[in-house]
C-alpha positions in Angstrom: 0.0 0.1 -0.1 1.2 3.4 -0.6 -0.5 6.4 0.6 0.4 8.7 -2.0 2.6 8.8 -5.1 4.4 11.7 -3.7 5.8 9.4 -1.1 7.4 6.7 -3.7 11.1 6.6 -3.8 12.9 6.7 -7.1 13.3 3.3 -8.5 12.8 3.7 -12.4 13.3 6.9 -14.1 10.2 6.2 -16.5 7.1 4.5 -15.0 5.9 1.6 -17.2 7.9 2.7 -20.4 6.3 -0.1 -22.3 2.4 0.9 -21.5 1.7 4.2 -23.2 -0.3 5.8 -20.1 -0.2 9.4 -21.2 -2.8 12.0 -20.9 -4.5 12.6 -24.3 -3.8 9.0 -25.7 -6.9 7.1 -27.0 -7.6 3.7 -28.3 -10.5 2.7 -30.5 -12.0 -0.8 -30.5 -14.4 -2.6 -32.8 -16.7 -4.6 -30.1 -19.0 -7.4 -30.7 -21.2 -8.5 -27.5 -23.4 -11.6 -27.9 -25.6 -13.3 -25.3 -29.3 -14.0 -24.4 -30.1 -14.5 -28.3 -29.2 -10.9 -29.0 -25.8 -9.5 -30.6 -24.6 -5.9 -30.9 -21.5 -4.4 -32.6 -20.2 -0.8 -31.8 -17.1 1.1 -31.3 -15.6 1.9 -28.0 -12.9 4.4 -27.1 -10.5 4.4 -24.0 -9.0 7.3 -23.0 -6.3 8.7 -20.8 -7.9 11.8 -19.1 -5.4 12.8 -16.7 -1.9 11.2 -15.2 -0.1 11.9 -12.2 3.6 10.9 -12.2 5.9 10.8 -9.3 9.4 9.0 -9.4 8.8 5.3 -9.7 5.1 5.4 -9.9 2.1 6.8 -12.3 -1.8 7.2 -11.7 -3.9 7.5 -14.7 -7.6 8.3 -14.7 -8.8 6.2 -17.8 -12.3 6.4 -19.4 -13.9 3.3 -20.8 -11.0 0.8 -19.9 -11.8 -2.3 -22.2 -11.8 -4.6 -19.4 -15.0 -2.9 -18.0 -16.6 -4.6 -21.4 -16.9 -7.7 -19.3 -20.9 -8.0 -18.8 -21.3 -5.0 -20.5 -24.8 -3.1 -20.2 -25.6 -1.0 -23.0 -27.4 1.3 -20.6 -24.3 2.0 -18.6 -22.7 5.3 -18.6 -18.6 5.8 -19.5 -16.8 4.5 -16.5 -13.6 6.3 -15.2 -11.2 3.8 -13.6 -7.8 4.4 -11.9 -4.7 2.5 -13.4 -1.6 2.6 -11.1 1.9 1.7 -12.5 4.5 1.2 -9.9 7.9 -0.7 -10.6 6.4 -1.8 -13.9 3.5 -3.6 -12.4 -0.2 -2.2 -13.7 -2.9 -2.3 -11.3 -6.6 -1.8 -12.2 -8.5 -0.1 -9.0 -11.9 0.0 -10.5 -14.0 3.1 -10.8 -12.8 6.4 -9.5 -14.3 8.4 -6.8 -14.5 11.1 -8.9 -16.2 10.7 -12.1 -14.0 12.2 -14.8 -12.0 13.9 -12.0 -8.3 14.2 -11.9 -6.1 11.5 -11.2 -3.8 13.6 -9.2 -6.8 14.5 -6.6 -7.4 10.5 -6.4 -4.0 10.0 -5.7 -3.5 12.4 -3.1 -7.0 11.8 -1.3 -5.8 8.8 0.4 -4.5 5.2 0.2 -3.8 3.3 -3.2 -4.4 -0.2 -2.3 -2.1 -2.3 -4.5 -2.7 -6.0 -4.2 -2.6 -9.4 -6.2 -6.2 -9.0 -6.7 -5.9 -5.9 -9.0 -2.5 -6.7 -10.3 -3.3 -6.9 -14.5 0.2 -6.7 -16.0 3.8 -7.4 -14.7 6.2 -5.7 -17.4 8.0 -6.9 -19.2 6.1 -10.0 -20.2 7.5 -13.3 -21.4 5.8 -16.7 -22.4 5.0 -18.9 -19.7 4.9 -16.1 -17.1 2.3 -16.3 -14.4 1.4 -13.5 -12.0 -1.3 -12.2 -10.0 -2.7 -15.8 -9.0 -4.5 -16.3 -5.9 -3.9 -18.3 -4.0 -0.4 -18.5 -5.0 -0.1 -22.3 -4.3 -2.2 -23.3 -6.9 -1.0 -26.4 -9.1 -2.3 -25.1 -12.3 -2.6 -21.7 -14.0 -6.2 -20.6 -13.2 -7.0 -17.7 -11.1 -4.0 -15.7 -12.4 -2.8 -14.3 -15.6 -0.9 -16.3 -17.6 1.3 -15.4 -20.7 0.1 -18.2 -23.0 1.7 -17.0 -26.2 4.1 -14.6 -27.7 4.1 -14.2 -31.4 5.9 -11.8 -34.1 4.2 -8.6 -34.3 1.3 -8.5 -37.2 1.5 -5.9 -39.8 -2.0 -4.7 -38.9 -0.8 -3.4 -35.6 2.8 -2.3 -36.8 0.6 0.2 -39.0 -1.5 1.0 -35.8 2.1 1.9 -34.2 3.7 -1.1 -32.6 7.2 -2.0 -33.4 8.2 -4.7 -35.5 11.0 -5.7 -32.9 8.5 -6.5 -30.3 6.4 -9.5 -29.9 2.5 -9.8 -29.3 1.6 -11.5 -26.1 -1.5 -13.3 -25.4 -2.6 -13.2 -21.6 -5.3 -15.3 -20.2 -7.1 -15.2 -16.9 -9.2 -18.4 -16.7 -11.5 -19.2 -14.0 -14.3 -22.2 -13.9 -17.2 -19.8 -14.8 -15.6 -17.8 -17.2 -12.3 -16.5 -19.0 -10.6 -13.2 -20.1 -8.0 -13.1 -23.1 -5.9 -10.0 -23.7 -3.7 -9.4 -26.3 -0.9 -6.7 -25.6 1.7 -5.0 -27.6 4.7 -3.1 -25.9 4.4 0.4 -26.7 0.8 0.3 -28.1 -1.2 -1.2 -25.5 -4.2 -3.5 -25.2 -4.8 -4.7 -29.0 -7.5 -7.1 -28.2 -9.9 -7.9 -25.1 -12.3 -11.1 -25.0 -14.5 -12.0 -22.4 -16.8 -15.2 -22.2 -18.9 -16.5 -19.5 -19.2 -20.1 -20.0 -22.9 -20.8 -18.0 -25.0 -18.1 -19.6 -22.4 -18.1 -23.0 -22.2 -14.5 -23.0 -19.2 -13.1 -25.0 -17.5 -9.8 -25.7 -14.8 -9.3 -28.0 -13.0 -5.9 -28.5 -10.5 -5.5 -31.3 -8.2 -2.5 -31.7 -8.7 -0.5 -35.0 -7.2 3.0 -34.2 -4.9 4.4 -31.6 -3.7 7.9 -30.8 -0.9 8.1 -28.7 0.1 11.5 -26.8 3.8 12.4 -27.1 
């Protein structure tokens, strides 16, 4: 737990250099949602609203983070969530207490509880990596983020800004009732997000079609 990012000591000069959490950056996804006998296709834009950088840590207020598409409701308003990067580990803290408010105000307002449960990225990634598993003594790769594959970067993502020198990683979080699959390109971000619930056969798939990265 860190009480405020101003208290974090210097460990890395550039927090999460491979994850472009910069104010003004945006990613637009083509989304397909199916379930309950109905299907819908729409676009979804994720935006970094504000950021606060302090030494080795960075807090970002993000609108429409793609993971919020799990169990998506067409009536829901845009969500603002907090992402915290510390020591190249990215935590998703859920909804901000201030809708569309500043990351600085949220970070300074109280403790940021960084736990295994809200860890979503441990950078740099490599195939076979397992992180964020709870409990940690499981004998399988369920209930944790597991890097299932690392493949050459596709041309479609290179055209969107990914580097041909990097790999595209597929990360899975599998449980008994559902699973999430995330494709991640260093320097570009989340390029695909898939959620599937096994019992009710509800699925969501979001594919990156456009990225605008702030300098």
